[in-house]
N, C-alpha and C positions, 0 to 999 in steps of 0.2 A: 501493500500502499506502497508503504513511505518515496518510491521509487515513480509510484505513479503519481502523486501530489509535485515531487519534484521539479518530476516531468511538464505538469500542468504547469505551475508556479515560472521555472527557467523561459516556457513558450508561451507566455500569458494570457492564459489558456484562463487563469483566479483573477485579475486584474480588476477587472471589471465587475463581477461578484465583491473583492474585497474588496473596493472605493461605498457598493452601498455598502455592507452589512460596516465599514470606515464610518456613513456618513447616520450609519441607524444608532452609531454608539459614540460618536463622538471619539472616535479612536482616528488613529493612521498605522495603518498596516504598510510596511515596505515593498516594493516590489522588487525582485533577483537583481537587477541593477542597482536599484537602493543598497541592498544590504551585500549583494558584492562590492562596492564603492565606497561603503562602511569595514569594511574587515581593510581593502586598502590603504587607505586611510590610517587607521590603526597599527597595519605593518611600519606605515612608513614611517609617520609618528615615534613606532619603540627602535625602525635603524638610524640609533646614534654614532655623532662623527667618531666617539672616542672607543677606541679598537675591544678596549677592554671593559666598556659599560657590560651588566648584563641583565633581559629585559627576561618579566617570568610573564609570559600571560595566562592566564585561567579560562579555557573554552568549552564549549560546547563541541563534538562532533561537528556542525555546520562552520563554524569558523573556520574552524581546523580543516578540513578540506579546503575551502575557497583559501586557505593561507598558501595551503601546498599548489592549488592551482594555482595561484599568482608567482610562486615560485618554482615551479615548472613547467609553464603556460599549458595546463591544463583545457582539455576540451571542457563544455558543461556535463557532456556525455562522460567521460575521463571523472572528473571532477563527485559524480552522485556513484560512479562504482566504488568513490574510494572514502567517498561518504559509506558507503556499507558493510567498511571494510573496519574504523576507527574502531572501536572497543573503549567502552567508561574504563574511566580512569585511565588510560593510556599517558603515553609523554611523546612528542612528536618535539626534534631537534632543531631549531633552522638555524644552521649560522649568519650574518648578518651586517654587510658594510652599508656607508651611505646611497651604494648605488645596485647591491645585489645583494638577493635572499638563494641560499643553497642547502639548500636538504642534506642535515645527519643523521637522525634516528628518526622515523616512523610507527606508531603503535607498541611504543616496548612498553611491557606490562613483567618487568625482571619483581618488580615489587606484590604482586601476585601469585607469579610462578610459582611459586609450593607448594605442599600437597596440601595446606588446614585451607588456604584461599586460594585453591582454585577453581573449585564450587561458583565463588563468588565474579570471576573471569565475565563477563555478558553486553554484551552491542545493543544497539539502538530501543 
């Protein structure tokens, strides 16, 4: 179901319905393009000109997959596929310079990969 909803959101198929719900409820729902831009803006802000600075970003799978999309120049379809692989509580590490992001690790669960915690490894 998540894959279908994501494809509809990316394709703009939900925009009209979401706009009606927003008008009715006094809320604002981001389009896929707006959400993507917000994640890219946050990544750009986090890219420090000081090479020794470290930045921790805590997020869910959606923004994490968009960060990967940006770092790896992925398509929307590849971003959905990647999102479907992200495990809860996993860590991903990106190396950043002022003009580039590079993937160092993805979906790491070393803190969960012990016998008494394996049952708690979950996905979306």
